[in-house]
ZALO-93034 format. One record per atom (N, C-alpha, C): residue number from 0; residue in one letter; atom name; x, y, z. Coordinates in Angstrom, 3 decimals, padded with zeros to 6 digits. Last residue first. Layout:
! ZALO-93034
   lolo   kolnu   semi       east      north         up
    NUM       a     CA          X          Y          Z
...
! end
This chain:
! ZALO-93034
   lolo   kolnu   semi       east      north         up
     85       s      N   -001.350   -007.733    017.789
     85       s     CA   -001.472   -009.163    017.577
     85       s      C   -001.187   -009.993    018.673
     84       k      N   -000.391   -005.274    018.129
     84       k     CA   -001.855   -005.600    018.383
     84       k      C   -001.939   -007.002    018.529
     83       d      N    002.044   -004.956    017.130
     83       d     CA    002.092   -005.040    018.560
     83       d      C    000.467   -005.348    019.043
     82       g      N    001.772   -005.293    014.425
     82       g     CA    002.330   -006.495    015.172
     82       g      C    002.235   -006.309    016.601
     81       l      N    000.727   -002.526    014.024
     81       l     CA   -000.350   -003.733    013.615
     81       l      C    000.389   -005.030    014.497
     80       d      N    003.140   -001.119    014.418
     80       d     CA    001.780   -001.054    015.352
     80       d      C    000.935   -002.323    015.293
     79       l      N    004.659   -001.856    012.355
     79       l     CA    004.907   -002.410    013.730
     79       l      C    004.096   -002.274    014.746
     78       l      N    003.203   -000.711    010.443
     78       l     CA    003.193   -002.183    010.373
     78       l      C    003.769   -002.662    011.792
     77       a      N    003.700    001.815    011.088
     77       a     CA    002.315    001.318    011.036
     77       a      C    002.199   -000.232    011.067
     76       s      N    006.194    002.282    010.529
     76       s     CA    005.762    002.272    012.011
     76       s      C    004.449    001.790    012.016
     75       r      N    006.566    002.315    007.877
     75       r     CA    007.040    001.032    008.566
     75       r      C    006.419    001.001    010.072
     74       p      N    003.962    003.464    005.952
     74       p     CA    004.875    003.632    007.003
     74       p      C    005.367    002.570    007.592
     73       i      N    003.510    002.339    002.612
     73       i     CA    003.265    002.428    004.003
     73       i      C    004.151    002.669    005.022
     72       r      N    002.586    003.541   -000.633
     72       r     CA    003.752    003.488    000.392
     72       r      C    003.125    003.483    001.930
     71       w      N    001.311    002.813   -003.739
     71       w     CA    001.250    003.125   -002.344
     71       w      C    002.478    002.966   -001.548
     70       h      N    001.788    004.800   -006.780
     70       h     CA    001.992    003.431   -005.864
     70       h      C    002.037    003.822   -004.426
     69       g      N    001.011    006.604   -008.603
     69       g     CA    000.273    006.287   -007.497
     69       g      C    000.538    005.050   -006.659
     68       r      N    002.403    007.380   -010.948
     68       r     CA    001.312    006.179   -011.035
     68       r      C    000.692    005.857   -009.668
     67       s      N    003.850    009.456   -010.055
     67       s     CA    002.865    009.776   -011.091
     67       s      C    001.709    008.575   -011.367
     66       g      N    004.605    009.243   -006.591
     66       g     CA    005.019    009.074   -007.924
     66       g      C    003.519    009.582   -008.793
     65       v      N    002.729    007.489   -003.833
     65       v     CA    003.744    008.322   -004.449
     65       v      C    003.994    008.184   -005.838
     64       k      N    000.179    007.711   -001.459
     64       k     CA    000.468    007.294   -002.755
     64       k      C    001.842    008.217   -003.122
     63       a      N    000.287    006.203    001.795
     63       a     CA    000.262    007.466    001.099
     63       a      C    000.637    006.984   -000.489
     62       a      N   -001.460    004.787    004.558
     62       a     CA   -000.641    004.810    003.566
     62       a      C   -000.671    006.060    002.666
     61       p      N   -002.698    002.891    007.527
     61       p     CA   -002.242    004.393    006.839
     61       p      C   -001.324    003.902    005.736
     60       l      N   -005.296    000.668    007.455
     60       l     CA   -003.774    000.659    007.345
     60       l      C   -003.474    001.981    006.728
     59       l      N   -007.946    001.105    007.423
     59       l     CA   -007.353    000.167    008.657
     59       l      C   -005.717    000.309    008.615
     58       g      N   -009.168    002.213    005.531
     58       g     CA   -008.811    003.055    006.551
     58       g      C   -008.038    002.494    007.744
     57       a      N   -009.971    000.823    003.203
     57       a     CA   -010.922    001.042    004.326
     57       a      C   -010.411    001.725    005.454
     56       r      N   -007.613    000.895    001.715
     56       r     CA   -008.823    001.734    001.204
     56       r      C   -009.780    001.812    002.346
     55       i      N   -006.008   -000.596    003.260
     55       i     CA   -005.668    000.832    003.090
     55       i      C   -006.937    001.526    002.627
     54       w      N   -007.243   -002.997    003.039
     54       w     CA   -007.231   -002.487    004.402
     54       w      C   -006.790   -000.899    004.282
     53       a      N   -006.945   -003.366    000.264
     53       a     CA   -008.308   -003.490    000.955
     53       a      C   -008.245   -002.736    002.229
     52       r      N   -004.242   -003.709    000.213
     52       r     CA   -004.771   -002.646   -000.592
     52       r      C   -006.171   -002.380   -000.022
     51       v      N   -004.088   -006.094    001.495
     51       v     CA   -003.336   -005.007    002.190
     51       v      C   -003.806   -003.710    001.421
     50       t      N   -005.435   -007.821   -000.312
     50       t     CA   -005.925   -007.632    001.014
     50       t      C   -005.243   -006.412    001.705
     49       v      N   -003.678   -007.653   -002.373
     49       v     CA   -004.928   -007.186   -002.669
     49       v      C   -005.636   -007.027   -001.143
     48       p      N   -001.469   -008.934   -001.200
     48       p     CA   -001.349   -007.623   -001.567
     48       p      C   -002.785   -007.006   -001.912
     47       h      N   -002.171   -011.254    001.419
     47       h     CA   -002.178   -010.912   -000.020
     47       h      C   -002.080   -009.525   -000.160
     46       a      N   -000.209   -011.670    004.245
     46       a     CA   -001.425   -011.335    003.824
     46       a      C   -001.114   -011.309    002.286
     45       r      N    002.099   -011.507    006.247
     45       r     CA    001.459   -012.682    005.804
     45       r      C   -000.112   -012.456    005.161
     44       l      N    003.262   -009.061    006.841
     44       l     CA    001.859   -009.364    007.414
     44       l      C    001.395   -010.535    007.218
     43       l      N    005.376   -009.005    004.909
     43       l     CA    005.482   -009.086    006.223
     43       l      C    004.318   -009.466    007.195
     42       r      N    004.045   -009.100    002.429
     42       r     CA    005.028   -010.554    002.967
     42       r      C    005.222   -010.347    004.489
     41       a      N    002.826   -006.943    002.423
     41       a     CA    002.055   -008.041    002.488
     41       a      C    002.791   -009.173    002.839
     40       a      N    004.831   -005.191    002.407
     40       a     CA    003.997   -004.961    003.851
     40       a      C    003.177   -006.426    003.808
     39       d      N    005.854   -005.551   -000.095
     39       d     CA    006.677   -005.872    001.101
     39       d      C    005.722   -005.979    002.419
     38       a      N    003.592   -004.947   -001.574
     38       a     CA    004.168   -006.295   -001.814
     38       a      C    005.052   -006.638   -000.604
     37       v      N    003.400   -001.950   -001.030
     37       v     CA    002.547   -002.936   -000.665
     37       v      C    002.955   -004.455   -000.668
     36       r      N    006.539   -000.868    000.400
     36       r     CA    005.601   -001.036   -000.767
     36       r      C    004.738   -002.051   -000.159
     35       v      N    007.473    001.331    003.144
     35       v     CA    007.472   -000.180    002.473
     35       v      C    006.358   -000.011    001.361
     34       h      N    009.347    003.827    004.793
     34       h     CA    008.091    003.449    004.000
     34       h      C    008.336    002.173    003.207
     33       g      N    011.845    004.016    005.912
     33       g     CA    010.728    004.638    006.708
     33       g      C    009.304    004.174    006.108
     32       e      N    013.986    003.170    004.417
     32       e     CA    013.370    002.214    005.383
     32       e      C    012.077    002.978    006.135
     31       n      N    013.134    005.024    001.271
     31       n     CA    013.991    004.198    002.261
     31       n      C    013.412    003.417    003.316
     30       e      N    011.476    006.535   -000.111
     30       e     CA    011.916    005.029   -000.739
     30       e      C    012.610    004.351    000.327
     29       n      N    011.190    009.035    001.049
     29       n     CA    010.071    007.937    001.021
     29       n      C    010.282    006.731    000.473
     28       a      N    013.755    010.043    000.474
     28       a     CA    013.416    009.644    001.882
     28       a      C    012.101    008.815    001.746
     27       a      N    014.011    010.265   -002.282
     27       a     CA    014.752    008.997   -001.650
     27       a      C    014.334    008.850   -000.230
     26       t      N    010.633    010.866   -003.323
     26       t     CA    012.123    011.448   -002.912
     26       t      C    012.716    010.292   -002.370
     25       p      N    007.869    011.881   -004.698
     25       p     CA    008.738    010.657   -004.660
     25       p      C    010.208    011.123   -004.342
     24       a      N    005.435    013.281   -002.538
     24       a     CA    006.340    013.512   -003.737
     24       a      C    007.369    012.432   -003.647
     23       m      N    002.468    011.654   -001.916
     23       m     CA    003.832    012.151   -001.297
     23       m      C    004.681    012.387   -002.648
     22       r      N   -001.185    012.015   -001.334
     22       r     CA    000.101    011.776   -002.401
     22       r      C    001.127    012.260   -001.604
     21       t      N   -003.823    010.422    000.065
     21       t     CA   -002.783    011.272    000.249
     21       t      C   -001.627    011.046   -000.773
     20       t      N   -007.137    010.131   -001.282
     20       t     CA   -005.869    009.606   -000.771
     20       t      C   -004.684    010.506   -000.692
     19       d      N   -009.685    010.618   -002.274
     19       d     CA   -009.262    010.985   -000.913
     19       d      C   -008.016    010.717   -000.342
     18       a      N   -010.402    009.378   -004.417
     18       a     CA   -010.033    010.729   -004.594
     18       a      C   -009.249    011.185   -003.387
     17       h      N   -010.320    005.998   -005.423
     17       h     CA   -010.774    006.917   -004.490
     17       h      C   -009.991    008.263   -004.601
     16       r      N   -009.589    003.815   -006.939
     16       r     CA   -010.686    004.586   -007.393
     16       r      C   -010.966    005.745   -006.501
     15       s      N   -006.289    002.653   -007.499
     15       s     CA   -007.204    002.998   -006.521
     15       s      C   -008.302    003.831   -007.245
     14       w      N   -004.032    000.060   -008.020
     14       w     CA   -004.878    001.060   -008.625
     14       w      C   -005.873    001.303   -007.530
     13       p      N   -000.755   -001.399   -008.197
     13       p     CA   -001.996   -000.883   -007.332
     13       p      C   -002.750    000.151   -008.273
     12       g      N    000.074   -004.439   -009.882
     12       g     CA    000.056   -003.075   -009.560
     12       g      C   -000.950   -002.528   -008.834
     11       g      N   -000.487   -007.130   -010.793
     11       g     CA   -000.565   -006.884   -009.322
     11       g      C   -000.137   -005.533   -008.902
     10       n      N   -001.011   -007.953   -013.319
     10       n     CA    000.374   -008.041   -012.793
     10       n      C    000.642   -007.512   -011.378
      9       a      N   -003.670   -007.511   -013.713
      9       a     CA   -003.169   -008.813   -013.493
      9       a      C   -001.703   -008.872   -013.164
      8       p      N   -004.648   -004.641   -011.667
      8       p     CA   -004.120   -005.168   -012.940
      8       p      C   -003.611   -006.757   -012.647
      7       t      N   -007.440   -004.591   -009.277
      7       t     CA   -005.926   -004.599   -009.625
      7       t      C   -005.624   -005.157   -011.076
      6       d      N   -010.165   -005.008   -009.528
      6       d     CA   -009.666   -003.837   -008.853
      6       d      C   -008.060   -003.757   -008.976
      5       g      N   -011.233   -007.419   -010.688
      5       g     CA   -011.209   -006.105   -011.333
      5       g      C   -010.757   -004.891   -010.502
      4       i      N   -011.044   -010.050   -010.295
      4       i     CA   -011.889   -009.426   -009.243
      4       i      C   -011.906   -007.966   -009.718
      3       p      N   -009.433   -010.956   -012.423
      3       p     CA   -010.715   -011.469   -012.371
      3       p      C   -011.595   -010.709   -011.221
      2       s      N   -007.464   -008.138   -013.334
      2       s     CA   -007.545   -009.462   -012.693
      2       s      C   -008.858   -009.882   -012.618
      1       l      N   -007.139   -006.450   -016.339
      1       l     CA   -007.556   -006.701   -015.281
      1       l      C   -007.469   -008.105   -014.678
      0       m      N   -004.521   -005.194   -018.439
      0       m     CA   -005.533   -006.157   -018.065
      0       m      C   -005.772   -006.337   -016.678
! end
């Protein structure tokens, strides 16, 4: 089921229609402190997860897709860099 804006499922999972995204193999190293999920990044940045995904698609926030479902993972260092700019 899609949300009213149509770019994410109603349950908030990430979807992307872009073919130029980077994919990472799902390993324990990707799931640890080096990368964060969209929901965690949104909470840290005090933004909505849809906004964080829009920043990723626009190239404003570096991220990579992991796993067969293509969940976004954002480098923690990118979040720290955003915090330094504000």
